[in-house]
KOLLO-50589 format. One record per residue (C-alpha): residue in three letters; x, y, z. Coordinates in nm, 3 decimals, decimal comma. Example, Ala and Ser with C-alpha at 12.3 -4.5 7.8 and 13.67 -1.06 7.14 Angstrom:
residues 2
 resn      xx      yy      zz
  ALA   1,230  -0,450   0,780
  SER   1,367  -0,106   0,714
***
This chain:
residues 550
 resn      xx      yy      zz
  MET  12,024  12,297   7,293
  LEU  11,718  12,390   7,496
  ARG  11,604  12,108   7,729
  LEU  11,265  12,089   7,904
  THR  11,236  11,848   8,198
  THR  10,880  11,778   8,312
  PHE  10,872  11,463   8,529
  GLY  10,883  11,534   8,900
  GLY  10,872  11,909   8,835
  ILE  10,946  12,163   8,563
  SER  11,295  12,285   8,477
  LEU  11,446  12,445   8,169
  THR  11,814  12,440   8,072
  GLN  12,007  12,575   7,776
  ASP  12,336  12,409   7,690
  GLY  12,330  12,248   8,034
  LYS  12,281  12,573   8,228
  PRO  11,956  12,653   8,414
  VAL  11,730  12,911   8,253
  VAL  11,604  13,151   8,522
  GLY  11,419  13,478   8,552
  ALA  11,163  13,600   8,301
  ALA  11,285  13,348   8,041
  ALA  11,154  13,071   8,269
  GLY  10,832  13,249   8,360
  GLN  10,507  13,060   8,409
  ARG  10,344  13,156   8,078
  ARG  10,656  13,086   7,873
  LEU  10,694  12,745   8,035
  ALA  10,327  12,676   7,958
  ILE  10,391  12,759   7,590
  LEU  10,682  12,514   7,577
  ILE  10,486  12,241   7,759
  LEU  10,185  12,271   7,527
  LEU  10,396  12,279   7,212
  ALA  10,611  11,989   7,332
  GLU  10,299  11,783   7,402
  SER  10,163  11,856   7,052
  GLY  10,484  11,720   6,895
  GLN  10,493  11,710   6,517
  ARG  10,120  11,783   6,496
  GLY  10,188  12,136   6,605
  PHE   9,951  12,374   6,781
  ASP   9,719  12,617   6,609
  ARG   9,844  12,969   6,689
  ASP   9,497  13,119   6,746
  THR   9,391  12,829   6,967
  LEU   9,708  12,863   7,173
  ALA   9,652  13,238   7,215
  ALA   9,290  13,192   7,322
  MET   9,391  12,919   7,569
  LEU   9,667  13,121   7,734
  TRP   9,486  13,458   7,740
  PRO   9,121  13,355   7,787
  ASP   9,007  13,694   7,919
  SER   9,149  13,896   7,626
  GLU   8,986  13,982   7,298
  PRO   9,109  13,755   7,013
  GLU   9,326  14,024   6,856
  GLN   9,482  14,117   7,190
  ALA   9,544  13,749   7,269
  ARG   9,721  13,698   6,935
  HIS   9,933  14,008   7,000
  SER  10,029  13,881   7,347
  LEU  10,133  13,543   7,203
  HIS  10,337  13,716   6,930
  GLN  10,523  13,919   7,194
  ALA  10,590  13,611   7,406
  LEU  10,725  13,414   7,109
  TYR  10,943  13,710   7,006
  ALA  11,094  13,731   7,355
  MET  11,155  13,356   7,363
  ARG  11,326  13,363   7,022
  ARG  11,550  13,643   7,148
  ALA  11,636  13,440   7,458
  HIS  11,678  13,094   7,302
  GLY  11,745  13,146   6,933
  GLU  11,536  13,215   6,625
  GLU  11,522  12,850   6,524
  VAL  11,348  12,720   6,838
  PHE  10,998  12,757   6,681
  LEU  10,882  12,632   6,343
  GLY  10,570  12,713   6,143
  THR  10,343  13,013   6,115
  ARG   9,976  12,920   6,166
  MET  10,067  12,580   6,314
  LEU  10,345  12,624   6,569
  GLN  10,583  12,348   6,670
  LEU  10,918  12,311   6,842
  ASN  11,231  12,246   6,640
  ALA  11,374  11,910   6,749
  ALA  11,714  12,018   6,611
  CYS  11,755  12,266   6,895
  PHE  11,498  12,153   7,153
  SER  11,451  11,832   7,352
  ALA  11,219  11,719   7,630
  ASP  11,211  11,425   7,867
  MET  10,845  11,367   7,772
  TRP  10,957  11,305   7,411
  ASP  11,219  11,055   7,531
  PHE  10,962  10,886   7,754
  GLU  10,705  10,852   7,474
  ALA  10,971  10,715   7,239
  ALA  11,080  10,456   7,498
  ILE  10,717  10,346   7,548
  ARG  10,669  10,308   7,171
  ARG  10,987  10,097   7,147
  ARG  10,872   9,896   7,453
  GLN  11,195   9,988   7,628
  PHE  11,015   9,999   7,957
  GLU  11,319  10,018   8,183
  GLU  11,435  10,334   8,006
  ALA  11,083  10,479   8,033
  ALA  11,072  10,403   8,406
  SER  11,407  10,572   8,462
  LEU  11,285  10,887   8,284
  TYR  10,969  10,910   8,494
  ARG  11,103  11,076   8,810
  GLY  10,764  11,178   8,943
  PRO  10,425  11,311   8,828
  PHE  10,425  11,516   8,511
  ALA  10,470  11,891   8,575
  HIS  10,455  11,828   8,950
  GLY  10,392  12,155   9,136
  PHE  10,330  12,352   8,816
  SER   9,989  12,515   8,779
  PHE   9,828  12,790   8,577
  ALA   9,563  12,923   8,812
  GLY   9,279  13,111   8,651
  VAL   9,335  12,955   8,309
  PRO   9,107  12,647   8,320
  ASP   9,181  12,518   7,968
  VAL   9,552  12,496   8,046
  GLU   9,484  12,334   8,385
  HIS   9,257  12,074   8,224
  ARG   9,520  12,003   7,959
  LEU   9,786  11,958   8,224
  ASP   9,561  11,722   8,422
  ALA   9,497  11,515   8,110
  MET   9,871  11,494   8,043
  ARG   9,944  11,394   8,403
  SER   9,688  11,115   8,383
  ARG   9,817  10,989   8,049
  PHE  10,183  10,983   8,151
  ALA  10,103  10,825   8,489
  ARG   9,903  10,554   8,313
  ASP  10,184  10,486   8,063
  HIS  10,437  10,472   8,346
  ALA  10,220  10,223   8,536
  VAL  10,187  10,004   8,226
  ALA  10,565  10,009   8,176
  VAL  10,646   9,923   8,538
  GLU  10,381   9,648   8,554
  ALA  10,535   9,496   8,240
  LEU  10,878   9,502   8,407
  ALA  10,735   9,342   8,721
  ALA  10,564   9,072   8,514
  ASP  10,890   9,001   8,330
  ALA  11,077   8,973   8,661
  ALA  10,814   8,730   8,794
  LYS  10,836   8,524   8,474
  HIS  11,209   8,481   8,527
  GLY  11,171   8,407   8,900
  ASP  11,349   8,726   9,005
  HIS  11,114   8,819   9,288
  SER  11,348   9,078   9,441
  ARG  11,343   9,274   9,116
  ARG  10,968   9,215   9,088
  ALA  10,925   9,366   9,436
  ARG  11,139   9,668   9,346
  TRP  10,915   9,750   9,050
  TRP  10,596   9,714   9,253
  GLN  10,756   9,928   9,523
  ALA  10,810  10,200   9,263
  LEU  10,438  10,196   9,183
  ALA  10,345  10,187   9,551
  ASP  10,565  10,492   9,612
  ALA  10,379  10,675   9,335
  ASP  10,034  10,562   9,453
  PRO  10,058  10,438   9,814
  LEU   9,680  10,411   9,856
  SER   9,629  10,169   9,567
  ALA   9,503   9,837   9,707
  ARG   9,596   9,643   9,394
  THR   9,952   9,779   9,386
  THR  10,000   9,709   9,756
  ALA   9,868   9,354   9,719
  GLU  10,110   9,290   9,432
  LEU  10,398   9,438   9,634
  VAL  10,316   9,223   9,936
  ASP  10,297   8,907   9,723
  ALA  10,627   8,989   9,554
  LEU  10,801   9,050   9,890
  VAL  10,665   8,721  10,026
  ALA  10,788   8,538   9,716
  ALA  11,129   8,701   9,768
  GLY  11,137   8,576  10,128
  GLU  11,092   8,925  10,276
  LYS  10,788   8,853  10,493
  VAL  10,865   9,119  10,755
  GLN  10,888   9,387  10,485
  ALA  10,569   9,249  10,329
  LEU  10,376   9,292  10,655
  GLN  10,520   9,641  10,699
  ALA  10,405   9,737  10,348
  ALA  10,054   9,606  10,413
  LEU  10,028   9,781  10,751
  ARG  10,159  10,106  10,605
  HIS   9,887  10,091  10,340
  GLU   9,623  10,011  10,604
  SER   9,727  10,312  10,812
  LEU   9,717  10,545  10,511
  VAL   9,373  10,423  10,403
  ARG   9,231  10,473  10,753
  SER   9,376  10,824  10,784
  GLU   9,276  10,925  10,429
  PHE   8,929  10,770  10,402
  GLY   8,839  10,683  10,761
  SER   8,759  10,327  10,655
  ALA   8,906   9,979  10,654
  PRO   9,139   9,882  10,367
  ASP   9,042   9,654  10,081
  PRO   8,955   9,299  10,200
  GLU   9,244   9,159   9,995
  ILE   9,489   9,365  10,201
  VAL   9,322   9,256  10,525
  LYS   9,360   8,891  10,420
  ARG   9,731   8,939  10,359
  ILE   9,780   9,112  10,694
  LEU   9,607   8,824  10,873
  ARG   9,814   8,563  10,689
  LEU  10,141   8,741  10,762
  ARG  10,055   8,796  11,129
  ALA   9,954   8,433  11,163
  ALA  10,292   8,332  11,024
  GLN  10,470   8,553  11,277
  ALA  10,270   8,430  11,578
  PRO  10,504   8,270  11,838
  SER  10,459   7,901  11,910
  ALA  10,479   7,731  12,248
  ASP  10,735   7,454  12,306
  THR  10,667   7,143  12,514
  ASN  10,745   7,336  12,837
  GLY  10,490   7,607  12,757
  ARG  10,750   7,874  12,678
  GLN  10,680   8,121  12,395
  GLY  10,930   8,134  12,114
  VAL  11,081   7,929  11,838
  LEU  11,000   7,559  11,861
  ALA  11,269   7,360  12,035
  ASN  11,462   7,059  11,905
  ASP  11,495   7,216  11,559
  ARG  11,127   7,161  11,484
  ALA  11,020   7,403  11,210
  ALA  10,758   7,665  11,290
  PRO  10,445   7,659  11,074
  THR  10,499   7,807  10,730
  LEU  10,315   8,117  10,616
  ASP  10,070   7,921  10,403
  THR  10,006   7,655  10,670
  ALA   9,936   7,905  10,948
  ALA   9,729   8,129  10,725
  GLU   9,525   7,845  10,586
  ALA   9,456   7,709  10,936
  ALA   9,343   8,048  11,066
  ALA   9,133   8,119  10,758
  ALA   8,975   7,772  10,766
  ALA   8,876   7,807  11,131
  LYS   8,725   8,150  11,073
  GLU   8,536   8,032  10,766
  GLU   8,402   7,727  10,946
  ARG   8,254   7,948  11,218
  ARG   8,101   8,179  10,960
  LEU   7,947   7,896  10,754
  SER   7,807   7,737  11,068
  ARG   7,636   8,065  11,155
  LEU   7,490   8,093  10,806
  ALA   7,369   7,733  10,814
  ARG   7,170   7,813  11,128
  ALA   7,029   8,131  10,971
  PHE   6,919   7,977  10,640
  GLY   6,834   7,621  10,740
  PRO   6,723   7,412  10,439
  ARG   6,640   7,710  10,216
  TYR   6,997   7,767  10,093
  ARG   7,302   7,540  10,106
  ILE   7,594   7,783  10,129
  ASP   7,926   7,726   9,948
  ASN   8,254   7,908   9,998
  PRO   8,267   8,288   9,943
  ILE   8,276   8,426   9,590
  GLU   8,368   8,781   9,690
  ASP   8,439   8,954  10,020
  GLY   8,376   9,329  10,010
  SER   8,371   9,615  10,260
  LEU   7,993   9,585  10,320
  LEU   7,902   9,224  10,253
  THR   8,025   8,881  10,151
  SER   7,879   8,702   9,849
  TYR   7,845   8,324   9,856
  GLY   7,758   8,070   9,593
  ALA   7,462   7,863   9,708
  THR   7,206   7,603   9,604
  ALA   6,843   7,687   9,674
  ALA   6,605   7,426   9,813
  GLN   6,447   7,399   9,465
  GLY   6,786   7,296   9,325
  HIS   6,886   7,603   9,124
  ARG   7,210   7,795   9,177
  VAL   7,202   8,142   9,333
  GLU   7,426   8,394   9,506
  VAL   7,353   8,492   9,866
  HIS   7,485   8,833   9,971
  VAL   7,532   8,863  10,350
  VAL   7,587   9,199  10,521
  HIS   7,888   9,205  10,757
  ALA   7,798   9,178  11,126
  HIS   7,958   9,513  11,219
  ILE   7,750   9,684  10,949
  VAL   7,431   9,515  11,072
  ALA   7,500   9,657  11,419
  MET   7,448  10,013  11,295
  THR   7,173   9,941  11,040
  SER   6,797   9,969  11,071
  VAL   6,660   9,624  10,983
  SER   6,319   9,767  10,895
  ARG   6,475  10,012  10,650
  PHE   6,683   9,735  10,490
  LEU   6,368   9,526  10,437
  ASP   6,173   9,825  10,304
  VAL   6,448   9,915  10,053
  PHE   6,474   9,561   9,919
  LYS   6,097   9,531   9,894
  ARG   6,119   9,816   9,641
  VAL   6,421   9,661   9,467
  THR   6,245   9,326   9,414
  ALA   5,946   9,513   9,269
  LEU   6,162   9,661   8,992
  GLY   6,162   9,344   8,781
  LYS   6,417   9,341   8,502
  SER   6,466   9,636   8,259
  GLY   6,842   9,616   8,303
  VAL   6,825   9,571   8,682
  HIS   6,984   9,248   8,805
  PRO   6,692   9,072   8,978
  VAL   6,664   9,002   9,351
  PHE   6,491   8,670   9,426
  ASP   6,476   8,690   9,803
  PHE   6,584   8,903  10,098
  GLY   6,536   8,907  10,471
  SER   6,668   8,899  10,826
  SER   6,734   8,579  11,020
  GLU   6,950   8,512  11,327
  ASP   7,089   8,869  11,303
  VAL   7,188   8,799  10,942
  LEU   7,077   9,052  10,677
  TYR   7,089   8,915  10,324
  TYR   6,955   8,928   9,972
  VAL   6,965   8,665   9,697
  THR   7,032   8,705   9,323
  PRO   7,086   8,472   9,025
  GLU   7,427   8,315   8,986
  ARG   7,653   8,533   8,771
  SER   7,735   8,376   8,437
  HIS   7,885   8,675   8,251
  PRO   8,188   8,900   8,308
  SER   8,154   9,244   8,464
  LEU   8,256   9,575   8,313
  ARG   8,543   9,575   8,562
  ASP   8,671   9,251   8,407
  ARG   8,659   9,398   8,059
  LEU   8,828   9,724   8,159
  ARG   9,112   9,529   8,317
  GLN   9,171   9,361   7,981
  GLU   9,120   9,655   7,744
  ARG   9,148   9,978   7,951
  GLU   8,981  10,193   7,679
  LEU   8,677  10,054   7,497
  PRO   8,570  10,127   7,138
  VAL   8,344  10,433   7,139
  ARG   8,050  10,234   7,002
  ASP   8,080   9,965   7,272
  ALA   8,119  10,225   7,547
  LEU   7,810  10,412   7,428
  ALA   7,601  10,093   7,408
  ILE   7,699   9,994   7,763
  ALA   7,641  10,348   7,888
  HIS   7,292  10,357   7,737
  ASP   7,198  10,025   7,898
  VAL   7,320  10,147   8,236
  ALA   7,125  10,471   8,196
  VAL   6,808  10,274   8,114
  ALA   6,858  10,065   8,429
  LEU   6,904  10,383   8,634
  ALA   6,592  10,532   8,478
  HIS   6,385  10,226   8,571
  ALA   6,521  10,217   8,927
  HIS   6,481  10,591   8,988
  ALA   6,122  10,577   8,862
  GLY   6,063  10,300   9,119
  GLY   6,203  10,506   9,405
  VAL   6,536  10,319   9,422
  ARG   6,880  10,473   9,387
  HIS   7,205  10,284   9,361
  GLY   7,450  10,483   9,571
  ASP   7,755  10,271   9,481
  LEU   7,749  10,244   9,102
  ARG   8,084  10,120   8,968
  PRO   8,216   9,881   8,700
  LYS   8,210   9,569   8,919
  HIS   7,829   9,601   8,954
  ILE   7,772   9,622   8,577
  MET   7,734   9,279   8,413
  LEU   7,791   9,235   8,041
  GLY   7,552   8,970   7,910
  ALA   7,516   8,830   7,560
  THR   7,190   9,022   7,507
  GLY   7,271   9,341   7,694
  THR   7,401   9,498   8,011
  SER   7,247   9,472   8,358
  VAL   7,323   9,653   8,682
  GLY   7,336   9,485   9,023
  ALA   7,360   9,592   9,389
  PHE   7,077   9,845   9,371
  GLY   6,960   9,954   9,714
  VAL   7,254   9,816   9,913
  ILE   7,388  10,156  10,021
  ASP   7,047  10,287  10,129
  GLY   6,961   9,954  10,290
  VAL   7,269   9,945  10,516
  ALA   7,315  10,318  10,582
  PRO   7,363  10,392  10,955
  ASP   7,037  10,470  11,132
  ALA   6,968  10,811  11,285
  GLU   7,065  10,712  11,640
  TRP   7,402  10,576  11,527
  ARG   7,475  10,886  11,313
  ALA   7,395  11,113  11,607
  THR   7,676  10,966  11,819
  SER   7,931  10,875  11,550
  THR   8,138  11,033  11,281
  VAL   8,013  11,018  10,922
  VAL   8,077  10,691  10,741
  THR   8,088  10,699  10,361
  PHE   8,034  10,369  10,184
  GLY   8,141  10,304   9,826
  SER   8,446  10,348   9,606
  PRO   8,579  10,708   9,618
  ALA   8,665  10,705   9,246
  TYR   8,293  10,689   9,158
  LEU   8,130  10,871   9,450
  SER   7,989  11,219   9,394
  PRO   8,138  11,521   9,575
  GLU   7,835  11,538   9,805
  GLN   7,876  11,171   9,900
  LEU   8,245  11,223   9,975
  MET   8,145  11,511  10,203
  GLY   7,907  11,277  10,390
  ASP   7,583  11,432  10,269
  VAL   7,311  11,191  10,379
  GLN   7,066  11,367  10,141
  ALA   7,253  11,247   9,829
  ASP   6,992  11,144   9,571
  ALA   6,956  11,008   9,216
  ARG   7,192  11,277   9,090
  SER   7,475  11,102   9,274
  ASP   7,405  10,798   9,055
  VAL   7,423  11,028   8,753
  TYR   7,767  11,145   8,871
  ALA   7,887  10,786   8,916
  PHE   7,756  10,707   8,568
  GLY   7,970  10,995   8,435
  CYS   8,279  10,854   8,607
  ILE   8,221  10,510   8,454
  ALA   8,154  10,645   8,104
  TYR   8,467  10,860   8,134
  GLU   8,673  10,558   8,238
  MET   8,546  10,344   7,948
  LEU   8,672  10,608   7,705
  ALA   8,979  10,754   7,880
  GLY   9,120  10,443   8,050
  GLU   9,072  10,560   8,409
  PRO   8,812  10,752   8,611
  PRO   8,824  11,132   8,635
  PHE   9,101  11,249   8,869
  GLY   9,261  10,904   8,868
  ARG   9,205  10,590   9,069
  PRO   9,008  10,581   9,395
  SER   9,316  10,566   9,612
  ARG   9,469  10,896   9,505
  GLY   9,400  11,147   9,781
  SER   9,503  11,441   9,562
  GLY   9,255  11,327   9,302
  LEU   8,978  11,330   9,561
  GLY   9,071  11,684   9,658
  ARG   9,046  11,795   9,296
  LYS   8,709  11,619   9,264
  LEU   8,572  11,850   9,533
  THR   8,710  12,169   9,379
  GLN   8,772  12,124   9,005
  SER   8,624  11,989   8,686
  PRO   8,795  11,686   8,525
  PRO   9,011  11,715   8,211
  ARG   8,803  11,735   7,894
  LEU   8,758  11,390   7,744
  ARG   8,850  11,498   7,392
  SER   9,184  11,630   7,518
  ILE   9,263  11,269   7,610
  ARG   9,083  11,089   7,327
  GLU   8,993  11,291   7,020
  SER   8,768  11,019   6,872
  VAL   8,502  11,081   7,139
  PRO   8,206  11,262   6,973
  GLU   8,154  11,613   7,109
  PRO   7,788  11,549   7,206
  LEU   7,893  11,244   7,410
  GLU   8,168  11,445   7,579
  HIS   7,909  11,712   7,666
  ILE   7,672  11,455   7,822
  ILE   7,949  11,296   8,030
  HIS   8,080  11,628   8,158
  THR   7,726  11,738   8,246
  CYS   7,699  11,422   8,458
  LEU   8,031  11,516   8,623
  SER   7,924  11,865   8,732
  ARG   8,033  11,930   9,089
  LEU   7,694  12,072   9,187
  PRO   7,401  11,827   9,174
  ALA   7,177  12,102   9,033
  ASP   7,396  12,118   8,719
  ARG   7,362  11,745   8,642
  TYR   7,078  11,554   8,479
  ALA   6,802  11,507   8,735
  SER   6,767  11,129   8,695
  GLY   6,853  10,825   8,487
  GLU   6,541  10,887   8,277
  VAL   6,667  11,228   8,158
  LEU   7,015  11,083   8,102
  ALA   6,885  10,789   7,894
  ALA   6,685  11,030   7,677
  GLN   7,003  11,228   7,605
  LEU   7,200  10,917   7,507
  ALA   6,939  10,748   7,286
  PRO   6,988  10,970   6,975
  LEU   7,368  10,930   6,992
  LEU   7,333  10,553   7,010
  ALA   7,096  10,549   6,712
  ASN   7,343  10,755   6,505
  LEU   7,643  10,535   6,588
  MET   7,462  10,205   6,541
***
């Protein structure tokens, strides 16, 4: 029996003994991987030859494949391959851990699937100079990693349901080990450790994530992680006894619990912040508690003096310190002039008491981020309709001299009558001024999963074509289940973004129309000059596809 192991690295054994030498050469392993992935569908012989020998003439490529298959039959047995035009592996004499993993996922035997996944698919295996094979491998890595994450999250949810928080923490730890820069995974791990009574380990996990994010991205971690660090540190803070000594409270009095200490610290901080905002806004806006706390600004629910509900978005004080107020006001003057046309309106903006802010209508519909969390992949028709609406909004903004700079699913709102895009102008409005940039290292705002290569490199001249790139990432995610090169926290994915093209969409999801795949991959070109010049050009490309599908 020939056995191919692919998770955590590639190895080949026959009857339990390692296969070495030419029989385990790179091209032969690639043939086995591609045929194993095709399963019972099989792989067209001519397509396989062209993929593996892209620089050869078709006849020469077919001859090379024939020789390789002949040598492999001699080494492993005549029966290992089935078919003539459509090649496939014979399950009677061949097995693969990827087959076992897929079968376990189908049977919802998630613990078995998790045990089979010993690391990234084909880790360390590459086929340099053969882009079609590399793209196929990337697509397979993404698919298996996503299936593994789904399986482990299901196991963690089951453990939580049964109150087994230690087991819940172990499963989230497995995901954190695979993706240590994921804010969501780290937050879940910290919560599980707290629930299991392991507060010291929880703080260590949060701090480890914070350190990795700072070293990888040069920025602060997700606000949700910061909140957990503050709560855990507050719980560990020593208390003074009646004699003023530091330490555990005397006379068996219990120290404040985690929730009590955290809530007290958070309440005091929030009271100071709301008092500052009350002074800045006076009677114009009555500020409620925060709706969302991001890396650049905090959004508050509020009631305007006229009585209607709004959202007030306040730039963080440390961002204001390196921002040109006049540029912020100039940018938002152009944003308010855009009107609607798919752009979420801005009612008001300004600067008061060192507070920079802008005001929008209260959100009453879910975001694209909300929907993707529920469905992962959207129907092609829905994805295309949303994509077209976003492209129209970009076209309108670009024509008005406004770029987005931080386009991502959370800024795309799905209304009953169409899609609108919010947060236009924020990145340009709060970008560090020239004096600050001259004495400081480059700061890149935004989510790395959706930023263009030039933005990741700190190019301050990034233009509308960076929005086009972000659009491509979002459209790709709606159809493939995750952005190109994986989630924003994966450092290796960011490295590939700067040097490689993403896996072809149709290699992940065959139902995607070829013209739509072409448009998305044009948006995802590494060089800005190879992308569509603006949202207007992009919208014009999408309109005929939408008309055909609708």
